C-alpha positions as CSV (number, residue, x, y, z in Angstrom):
1,K,29.2,111.0,173.9
2,F,29.9,110.0,170.2
3,K,30.6,106.5,171.3
4,E,27.2,106.3,173.0
5,V,25.4,107.7,170.0
6,K,27.2,105.3,167.7
7,E,26.4,102.3,169.9
8,Q,22.8,103.2,170.4
9,S,22.0,104.1,166.7
10,K,23.9,101.1,165.1
11,Q,23.3,102.5,161.6
12,G,22.0,105.5,159.7
13,I,22.9,109.1,159.7
14,L,23.6,109.4,163.4
15,F,25.8,106.3,163.4
16,M,27.8,107.6,160.4
17,A,28.1,111.1,161.9
18,A,29.3,109.8,165.3
19,S,31.7,107.4,163.6
20,E,33.2,110.1,161.4
21,K,33.6,112.5,164.4
22,M,35.1,109.8,166.5
23,A,37.6,109.0,163.8
24,S,38.5,112.7,163.4
25,I,39.2,113.0,167.1
26,L,41.3,109.8,167.1
27,K,43.2,111.1,164.1
28,E,43.9,114.4,165.8
29,Q,45.2,112.4,168.9
30,G,47.6,110.4,166.6
31,R,45.6,107.2,167.2
32,L,45.7,106.3,163.5
33,K,45.1,102.6,163.8
34,E,42.0,103.1,165.8
35,A,40.7,105.7,163.4
36,Y,41.4,103.5,160.4
37,D,39.8,100.5,162.1
38,L,36.7,102.6,162.9
39,L,36.2,104.0,159.3
40,S,37.5,101.1,157.1
41,P,34.4,98.9,157.5
42,L,32.2,101.9,156.6
43,Q,34.2,103.1,153.6
44,A,31.4,102.3,151.1
45,Q,29.1,104.7,153.0
46,L,31.6,107.5,153.7
47,D,31.0,111.0,152.3
48,A,33.8,112.5,150.1
49,D,35.5,114.3,153.0
50,S,35.6,111.2,155.3
51,L,36.8,109.1,152.4
52,K,39.7,111.5,151.9
53,S,40.4,111.4,155.6
54,L,40.5,107.6,155.5
55,H,42.8,107.8,152.5
56,K,45.2,110.0,154.5
57,I,45.0,107.8,157.6
58,A,45.8,104.7,155.5
59,Y,48.9,106.5,154.0
60,D,50.1,107.8,157.3
61,S,49.7,104.3,158.8
62,G,51.9,102.8,156.1
63,L,49.0,101.0,154.4
64,Y,50.0,102.0,151.0
65,R,48.1,99.4,149.0
66,E,44.9,100.3,150.8
67,A,45.7,104.0,150.4
68,V,45.9,103.5,146.6
69,K,42.5,101.8,146.5
70,L,40.9,104.5,148.7
71,G,42.7,107.3,146.8
72,E,41.4,106.2,143.5
73,R,37.9,106.2,144.8
74,A,38.4,109.5,146.6
75,Y,39.8,111.1,143.4
76,S,36.9,109.9,141.3
77,N,34.5,111.4,143.8
78,D,36.4,114.7,144.2
79,P,39.4,115.2,141.8
80,N,42.0,117.4,143.5
81,Y,45.8,117.6,143.6
82,D,46.0,116.7,147.3
83,T,44.5,113.3,146.6
84,A,46.4,112.8,143.4
85,L,49.7,113.6,145.2
86,L,48.9,111.2,148.0
87,N,48.2,108.5,145.4
88,A,51.6,109.3,143.8
89,L,53.4,109.0,147.1
90,S,51.6,105.8,147.9
91,Y,52.6,104.2,144.6
92,S,56.1,105.5,145.2
93,M,56.2,103.7,148.5
94,L,55.1,100.5,146.8
95,N,58.0,100.9,144.4
96,E,55.6,101.4,141.4
97,P,57.2,104.3,139.5
98,I,54.9,104.4,136.4
99,P,51.6,104.9,138.3
100,A,53.4,107.2,140.8
101,L,54.6,109.4,137.9
102,G,51.1,109.3,136.3
103,W,49.5,110.5,139.6
104,L,52.2,113.2,140.1
105,K,51.4,114.5,136.6
106,R,47.7,114.5,137.5
107,A,48.4,116.5,140.7
108,L,50.4,119.1,138.7
109,S,47.6,119.3,136.1
110,D,45.1,119.7,138.9
111,G,46.9,122.8,140.1
112,M,49.5,121.6,142.6
113,P,52.0,124.4,143.2
114,N,55.5,123.6,141.9
């Protein structure tokens, strides 16, 4: 059903809602590449929650450079320790310890439990 709505609407609120719901279902099914491919072209239009979801999908898919870019945007929209921690982990996977440490400190200052 969501695919039909998405294909028929092509843009706008219904298109975005159908795309976000389809990506959520794909993510739950472990079909991360499909979820990423669906949301990535729409990233400029995603709401804060969908942007955070795309950030997590990118990280879980091993797309660490993309996760960093998405995470910085997600954090500026909605600062929280989960996003900061995922940014720290992404930088760590890229072997960039200085920004990784900075994001880890940010996660702690944002209330991440020890």
